[in-house]
C-alpha positions in Angstrom: -15.6 -0.5 18.4 -17.3 -2.6 15.6 -15.3 -5.7 16.6 -16.2 -5.3 20.2 -19.9 -5.1 19.5 -19.9 -8.1 17.2 -17.7 -10.2 19.5 -19.7 -9.2 22.6 -23.0 -9.9 20.8 -21.8 -13.4 19.7 -20.6 -14.3 23.2 -23.9 -13.0 24.7 -25.9 -15.0 22.3 -24.1 -18.2 23.1 -24.5 -17.6 26.9 -28.2 -16.8 26.5 -28.7 -19.9 24.3 -27.1 -22.2 26.8 -29.0 -20.6 29.6 -32.3 -21.0 27.7 -31.6 -24.6 26.9 -30.8 -25.6 30.5 -33.7 -23.6 31.8 -36.1 -25.5 29.5 -35.1 -28.9 30.8 -37.9 -28.7 33.4 -40.5 -27.8 30.8 -40.5 -31.0 28.8 -39.0 -32.3 25.6 -41.0 -30.0 23.3 -39.6 -26.9 25.1 -36.1 -28.3 24.9 -36.3 -28.9 21.2 -37.7 -25.4 20.7 -34.9 -23.9 22.7 -32.2 -25.9 20.9 -33.4 -25.5 17.3 -35.3 -22.3 17.3 -34.0 -20.1 20.2 -34.8 -16.9 18.3 -38.5 -17.7 18.4 -38.7 -17.9 22.1 -38.5 -14.1 22.8 -41.7 -13.6 20.8 -43.8 -16.3 22.5 -46.5 -14.8 24.7 -47.4 -16.5 28.0 -44.3 -18.7 27.6 -42.9 -20.7 30.4 -39.3 -19.9 29.3 -37.3 -17.7 31.6 -37.4 -14.0 30.7 -33.8 -13.1 31.3 -32.2 -15.4 28.7 -34.7 -14.3 26.2 -33.9 -10.6 26.9 -30.2 -11.4 26.6 -30.8 -13.1 23.2 -32.5 -9.9 21.9 -29.8 -7.7 23.3 -27.1 -9.8 21.8 -28.7 -9.7 18.4 -28.9 -5.9 18.6 -25.2 -5.7 19.5 -24.2 -7.9 16.5 -26.5 -5.9 14.2 -25.1 -2.6 15.5 -21.5 -3.8 15.0 -22.2 -5.0 11.5 -23.8 -1.6 10.6 -20.8 0.3 12.0 -18.5 -2.0 10.1 -20.3 -1.4 6.9 -20.2 2.4 7.5 -16.5 2.7 8.4 -14.8 -0.3 6.7 -17.0 -1.3 3.7 -14.3 -3.4 2.1 -14.0 -5.5 5.3 -17.7 -5.8 5.5 -17.8 -7.1 1.9 -15.1 -9.6 2.6 -17.0 -10.8 5.7 -20.1 -11.4 3.7 -18.2 -13.2 0.9 -16.3 -15.4 3.4 -12.9 -13.9 2.6 -11.6 -13.5 6.1 -8.1 -12.4 5.2 -7.2 -9.9 2.5 -5.0 -11.5 -0.1 -2.0 -9.3 -1.0 -0.2 -10.2 -4.1 3.4 -11.3 -3.5 5.9 -8.4 -3.9 3.4 -5.6 -3.3 3.7 -3.3 -0.3 2.4 -4.8 2.9 3.2 -4.6 6.6 1.8 -3.2 9.8 1.3 0.3 11.3 1.0 0.5 15.0 0.1 -3.2 15.1 -2.7 -2.9 12.5 -2.5 -4.4 9.0 -1.1 -1.8 6.5 -1.4 -2.2 2.8 -0.9 1.2 1.2 -2.7 1.7 -2.1 -1.4 5.2 -2.8 2.3 5.8 -2.9 3.8 9.1 -4.2 6.4 11.8 -3.6 5.2 15.1 -2.4 8.2 17.3 -2.8 10.8 15.9 -0.5 8.2 13.8 1.4 7.4 10.1 0.6 3.8 9.3 1.3 2.3 5.8 1.9 -1.5 5.9 2.3 -4.1 3.2 2.7 -7.5 4.6 1.8 -11.2 3.6 2.0 -13.1 5.5 -0.7 -12.1 9.1 -0.3 -11.0 8.7 3.3 -7.4 8.0 4.4 -7.5 5.2 7.0 -3.7 4.9 7.7 -0.7 6.7 6.4 3.0 6.8 6.9 5.0 9.9 5.6 8.8 9.9 5.4 9.8 13.6 5.6 13.2 14.3 4.1 12.8 18.1 4.6 15.6 18.1 7.2 17.7 15.4 5.5 17.9 16.5 1.9 21.5 15.4 1.6 20.2 11.8 1.4 18.3 12.6 -1.8 21.0 11.8 -4.3 21.8 8.8 -6.4 19.2 6.0 -6.6 19.4 4.4 -3.1 18.8 5.5 0.5 20.0 3.2 3.3 19.8 4.0 7.0 20.6 1.7 10.0 20.3 2.4 13.8 23.4 4.1 15.0 24.2 5.9 11.7 25.0 9.6 12.0 22.2 12.1 11.2 20.4 13.9 10.0 17.5 11.4 9.8 14.2 11.8 7.9 11.3 12.0 10.2 8.6 9.3 10.2 5.0 10.6 10.7 2.4 7.8 11.5 -1.3 8.5 11.4 -4.2 5.9 11.8 -7.9 6.0 12.3 -9.9 3.3 14.1 -13.4 4.5 13.5 -15.7 7.5 13.8 -16.0 7.1 17.6 -12.3 7.0 18.3 -9.9 9.9 18.0 -7.2 9.6 15.3 -3.7 8.5 16.3 -0.5 10.4 15.5 3.1 9.5 16.2 6.5 10.9 15.1 9.7 8.8 15.0 12.9 10.8 14.6 15.7 8.2 14.3 17.0 4.7 15.1 15.0 2.8 12.6 16.0 0.7 9.5 15.2 2.2 6.1 16.2 1.0 2.6 14.9 2.7 -0.5 16.0 1.7 -4.0 14.7 3.5 -7.1 15.1 2.7 -10.8 13.7 4.8 -13.6 10.8 3.1 -15.4 9.5 4.4 -18.7 9.5 8.1 -19.4 8.2 9.5 -16.1 7.8 6.5 -13.7 10.1 4.6 -11.4 10.3 1.3 -9.6 10.8 1.5 -5.9 11.8 -1.2 -3.4 11.0 -0.4 0.2 12.2 -2.1 3.4 11.3 -0.2 6.6 11.4 -1.4 10.3 10.6 0.9 13.2 11.7 0.1 16.8 9.6 -2.6 18.4 7.5 -0.3 20.5 6.0 1.3 17.4 4.9 -2.1 15.9 5.4 -0.8 12.4 7.1 -2.3 9.4 6.7 -2.1 5.6 8.3 -4.1 2.8 7.7 -4.7 -0.9 7.9 -3.2 -4.3 5.8 -0.5 -6.0 5.7 1.3 -9.3 5.5 5.1 -9.1 3.5 6.8 -11.8 5.7 9.9 -11.4 9.3 9.7 -10.3 10.6 12.2 -7.7 12.0 15.5 -8.9 15.3 14.9 -7.0 15.8 11.6 -8.8 15.5 13.4 -12.1 18.1 16.0 -11.1 20.5 13.3 -10.0 20.1 11.3 -13.2 20.6 14.5 -15.2 23.7 15.3 -13.4 25.2 11.9 -13.8 24.2 11.3 -17.3 24.9 14.7 -18.9 27.0 14.2 -22.0 30.5 15.7 -22.0 30.8 18.8 -24.2 32.7 18.2 -27.5 36.3 19.3 -27.4 37.3 22.5 -29.1 38.9 21.9 -32.5 42.0 24.0 -31.9 42.7 22.8 -28.4 44.3 19.4 -27.7 42.2 16.8 -26.1 42.4 17.3 -22.3 43.1 14.3 -20.1 40.1 12.6 -18.6 38.9 13.9 -15.2 40.0 12.2 -12.0 37.2 10.4 -10.3 33.6 10.4 -11.7 30.6 9.3 -9.7 28.6 6.5 -11.3 25.3 4.8 -10.5 25.5 1.7 -8.4 22.7 0.2 -10.5 24.8 0.7 -13.6 27.7 -1.2 -12.2 25.4 -4.1 -11.0 23.5 -4.3 -14.2 26.4 -3.9 -16.7 29.5 -5.0 -14.9 31.3 -5.8 -18.1 31.8 -2.0 -18.7 33.5 -1.6 -15.3 35.5 -4.8 -14.7 39.2 -4.0 -14.7 38.7 -0.3 -13.9 39.8 1.4 -10.8 36.9 2.1 -8.4 36.6 4.1 -5.2 33.9 3.1 -2.8 32.6 5.0 0.2 30.5 2.9 2.6 27.6 4.0 4.8 29.9 4.0 7.8 32.2 6.5 6.0 35.1 4.2 5.1 36.8 4.6 1.8 38.3 1.8 -0.4 40.1 2.1 -3.7 41.0 -0.8 -6.0 40.3 -2.6 -9.2 36.9 -4.1 -9.8 37.3 -7.8 -10.5 33.8 -9.1 -10.8 30.1 -8.8 -9.6 29.0 -12.0 -8.0 25.7 -13.9 -8.5 24.6 -12.3 -5.2 25.2 -8.9 -6.7 28.2 -8.2 -4.5 31.1 -6.1 -5.8 34.6 -7.8 -5.7 37.3 -5.2 -5.4 41.0 -6.1 -5.5 43.0 -3.9 -3.0 46.8 -3.9 -2.8 48.2 -5.0 0.6 52.0 -4.5 0.5 53.4 -6.9 -2.0 50.2 -8.9 -2.1 46.6 -8.3 -3.3 43.5 -8.9 -1.2 39.9 -9.2 -2.6 37.1 -7.5 -0.7 33.4 -8.0 -1.3 30.9 -5.2 -0.8 27.1 -5.6 -0.4 25.1 -2.9 -2.3 23.2 -1.8 0.8 26.6 -0.9 2.4 27.7 1.4 -0.4 27.0 5.1 -0.1 29.0 6.3 -3.1 30.9 4.7 -6.0 33.3 6.5 -8.3 35.3 5.3 -11.3 38.6 6.5 -12.8 38.2 6.4 -16.6 40.7 4.6 -18.7 43.3 6.9 -20.4 
């Protein structure tokens, strides 16, 4: 609404100005100069020979521009401040979350986990202007490990996307839910005592005109991530003195980030990978490439074949400890 008022006022002002100038050609050079240089004075001249309609249109256009600027200052004060300062485009630091929500620029400044829901919110003061909520309530099985990856065509259940946006006080808020068939990649890494670094890549189908990408640091890590880390990092109980040392367990799940960050602890060990598509591969880890791909040596009859796996394709990784 604000943009329409401002744009309509500017166009009306230009039309009225041109109309006023051409109408003053028959009144002499002094009237022409006045219409060209000081068109805003002409509506206030009494007993003027200038045409009345263009002068009325000038005043109406100024009222439209003023009304639009007032609404902009009320509903989007940060945009109004950037307009006055000449900063037409908001500068978003590289790496921070940015994207679009229903075709509108989306730069969430509040990101947090609310139970099993991930909330991205863009606020103006105390008011939420746009928000995107990823609801894992019906897909809690995805909340394990440190990465969540979904591609169109994957089997469910899928987390539900809830989009909300507000375009001003005179327009009703928008709400849309997306159940599946989008691309989502979340990667979390513990940071400090309670925080976590999260990398997000989200693309909804084209008709929703919504995407989000970037990195953000969470002040509080999600509770499920804490449970996952505890379960994978719990120290083994000490063996009983009288009993012989039991053989090591079969397969043990390990963090994909641990393999990528410290490959020297896993090179030469037998690994079992389960991909997002559900395929299972078992072999010896040969190396981690500079592109952070896992190179796994798999026996093929009398020969040996090397396979490379991208981290986003891996759903589960297990290791068999050395005896």
